[in-house]
Every structure is written in structure tokens, then in C-alpha cells.
C-alpha positions in Angstrom: 24.6 -34.8 -118.2 23.1 -37.4 -120.7 19.5 -38.2 -120.3 20.2 -41.9 -119.5 22.5 -40.8 -116.6 19.7 -38.6 -115.1 17.2 -41.5 -115.4 19.7 -43.9 -113.8 20.4 -41.5 -110.9 16.7 -41.0 -110.3 16.0 -44.7 -110.3 18.9 -45.4 -107.9 17.7 -42.6 -105.5 14.2 -44.1 -105.6 15.5 -47.5 -104.8 17.6 -46.2 -101.9 14.6 -44.2 -100.4 12.6 -47.5 -100.4 15.4 -49.1 -98.3 15.5 -46.5 -95.6 13.0 -46.6 -92.7 12.3 -43.6 -90.5 9.9 -42.8 -87.7 6.9 -40.7 -88.4 7.4 -37.3 -86.7 5.6 -36.8 -83.4 2.4 -34.8 -83.6 2.1 -31.7 -81.4 -1.4 -32.8 -80.7 -0.4 -36.1 -79.2 -1.5 -36.0 -75.6 0.4 -39.0 -74.2 3.7 -38.2 -72.4 6.9 -39.4 -73.9 9.9 -40.6 -72.0 13.2 -40.8 -74.0 16.6 -42.1 -73.0 19.7 -41.1 -74.9 22.7 -43.5 -74.7 26.0 -43.4 -76.5 29.7 -42.7 -76.1 31.0 -39.4 -74.7 31.2 -36.6 -77.2 28.7 -37.7 -79.8 26.2 -34.9 -79.1 23.7 -36.4 -76.7 23.3 -33.3 -74.5 23.0 -30.8 -77.3 20.6 -33.1 -79.1 18.4 -33.4 -76.0 18.4 -29.6 -75.7 17.3 -29.3 -79.3 14.5 -31.8 -78.9 13.4 -30.2 -75.6 13.4 -26.7 -77.3 11.3 -27.9 -80.2 8.9 -29.7 -77.8 8.6 -26.8 -75.3 8.9 -23.7 -77.6 7.4 -24.8 -80.9 4.9 -27.6 -79.8 4.1 -25.9 -76.5 4.6 -29.2 -74.5 5.6 -29.4 -70.9 9.1 -30.7 -70.7 11.4 -31.9 -67.9 15.0 -33.0 -68.3 16.5 -35.6 -66.0 20.2 -36.4 -66.1 22.0 -39.3 -64.6 25.4 -38.0 -65.8 27.1 -37.1 -62.6 30.4 -38.4 -63.7 31.3 -36.1 -66.5 32.6 -32.7 -65.4 30.0 -30.0 -66.0 27.5 -32.3 -67.7 24.6 -31.4 -65.4 25.6 -27.7 -65.6 25.5 -27.8 -69.4 22.0 -29.3 -69.3 20.9 -26.7 -66.7 22.0 -23.9 -69.0 19.9 -25.3 -71.8 17.0 -25.8 -69.4 17.2 -22.2 -68.3 17.2 -21.0 -71.9 14.2 -23.2 -72.8 12.4 -22.6 -69.5 12.3 -26.3 -68.5 13.2 -27.9 -65.2 16.4 -29.9 -65.0 16.8 -32.6 -62.3 20.1 -34.3 -61.5 19.7 -37.9 -60.3 22.8 -39.5 -58.9 21.3 -43.0 -58.3 18.3 -45.1 -59.2 16.2 -43.9 -56.2 16.7 -40.2 -57.2 15.8 -41.1 -60.8 12.6 -42.7 -59.6 11.8 -39.6 -57.5 12.5 -37.4 -60.4 10.1 -39.4 -62.6 7.4 -39.3 -60.0 7.6 -35.5 -60.0 6.4 -35.6 -63.6 3.8 -38.5 -63.9 3.4 -41.5 -61.5 2.2 -43.9 -64.2 5.1 -43.2 -66.5 7.5 -43.4 -63.6 6.4 -46.9 -62.7 6.8 -48.0 -66.3 10.2 -46.4 -66.7 11.4 -48.0 -63.5 10.3 -51.5 -64.7 12.3 -51.0 -67.9 15.2 -48.9 -66.5 17.8 -51.7 -66.7 16.8 -52.9 -70.2 16.7 -50.1 -72.7 15.3 -51.4 -76.0 16.7 -49.6 -79.0 13.7 -48.1 -80.9 15.4 -45.8 -83.4 18.7 -44.3 -84.5 19.4 -40.7 -84.1 22.5 -39.3 -86.0 24.4 -36.4 -84.5 27.1 -34.1 -85.8 26.5 -34.7 -89.5 28.2 -31.4 -90.1 31.4 -32.8 -88.7 31.3 -36.0 -90.8 33.3 -36.6 -93.9 31.2 -39.5 -95.0 27.5 -39.8 -94.7 27.1 -43.3 -96.2 26.5 -44.9 -92.8 23.1 -43.2 -92.7 22.1 -45.4 -95.6 24.3 -48.5 -94.9 22.7 -49.0 -91.4 19.4 -49.7 -93.2 20.8 -53.0 -94.3 22.3 -53.9 -91.0 19.5 -53.0 -88.6 15.8 -52.9 -88.8 15.7 -49.8 -86.6 14.3 -46.6 -88.2 16.0 -43.3 -88.1 14.3 -40.6 -86.0 16.2 -37.3 -86.1 19.4 -35.7 -87.5 21.5 -33.0 -86.0 23.6 -30.8 -88.3 25.3 -28.2 -86.1 25.5 -26.6 -82.7 22.6 -24.1 -82.9 19.7 -24.9 -80.6 17.1 -25.7 -81.8 17.8 -24.8 -85.4 20.2 -27.6 -86.3 17.8 -30.4 -85.6 15.5 -32.1 -88.1 13.3 -35.1 -88.6 15.0 -38.0 -90.4 13.1 -38.8 -93.6 14.1 -41.4 -96.1 14.3 -38.6 -98.8 16.6 -36.4 -96.6 18.9 -39.4 -95.7 19.3 -40.3 -99.4 19.9 -36.7 -100.3 22.6 -36.4 -97.6 24.3 -39.7 -98.9 24.0 -38.6 -102.5 25.1 -35.0 -102.3 26.7 -34.7 -98.8 26.0 -32.2 -96.2 27.7 -29.2 -97.8 26.0 -28.8 -101.1 
């Protein structure tokens, strides 16, 4: 490849990296509890992604983790999460309504439960998490959304293995995926 082409590619990659925002990875030393809600259409990988994040938190970072599901509609949804919970060693609570959800949150921490209840109906989008990248034929949306939303990327999932196929979304990794694709 001519020297000018390499320089141009490097300059373009650097410009793309500056356009992508990503959350800083959580620190294992952070002591404050985190409450995360995952929303999205059926089949995009929410349950598997939750299992991956829970596994990393519980097994690698040695955090206490509890999983609460409100999905009582989809057949076997709670059972799937319970299987992951058993593997990871975390409790899984099935809440079929708002009151059961409130009770489940109180079993973890009272202060966080009250805060979550106040915000339960209004879920502010804080970051974007991309799932099933290994099944995508085009990864340009990872970059393109930077121009359409001010929301940072948080994590990426790249397969079915729990917790291996889970990674922090960094600007460099996003640009690398857009530039070279998943299978390089």
C-alpha cells in the first residue's frame, strides 16, 4: 500500500475515534450499587447480555449481584435467566407487577429501591449497548449513531459465550470494528 494511503487511513481512523463517545468502564472498587434496566425488542440479546454483565460483576469483580426480571410474557424468559443465575451464583427474582418489582428491589437496598420506583415509568437512556455483533453484516451503525445521538456506547457483545463474548465499548474498538469488520 502506498505511504500516502496509509497516512490517509490513519488520519481518517483518528478523526473517527474523536467522534465516538463511550462510557468509562466501571471500576471494581466502586462501592455504590448500580441499578440497570435493559429495554429493547424481542430477540436482540438482552437476557444473554444481562447474564454476561452479571457474570463479570459477580465472578471477576466479586460484586454482589441480584437479577430481577419483569418479563413474564415471553415463554421461558424467567427460566432462561434463572439458569444463568444458577451458573453465576446470583439470585433471580421474577416480578409480575410494579408491587412485586418494588418488593424485589427492597430485598437488595431500600434507598436504591425508592429511587428506582420514582424513576420506574421514565427510563432515561444513558448509553447504547450493541449486541450480536457477530451476527451483523454491517457494523457502520456503531459509528453512525455517534452523529445521531449524544449517547455514549457502553458495552459490545460478540457471541453467545457467557461471559467471554462481552467487552467494554471503547472508541478505538468501535472504529476498528467499522474499519475491519468483526471477522478479521
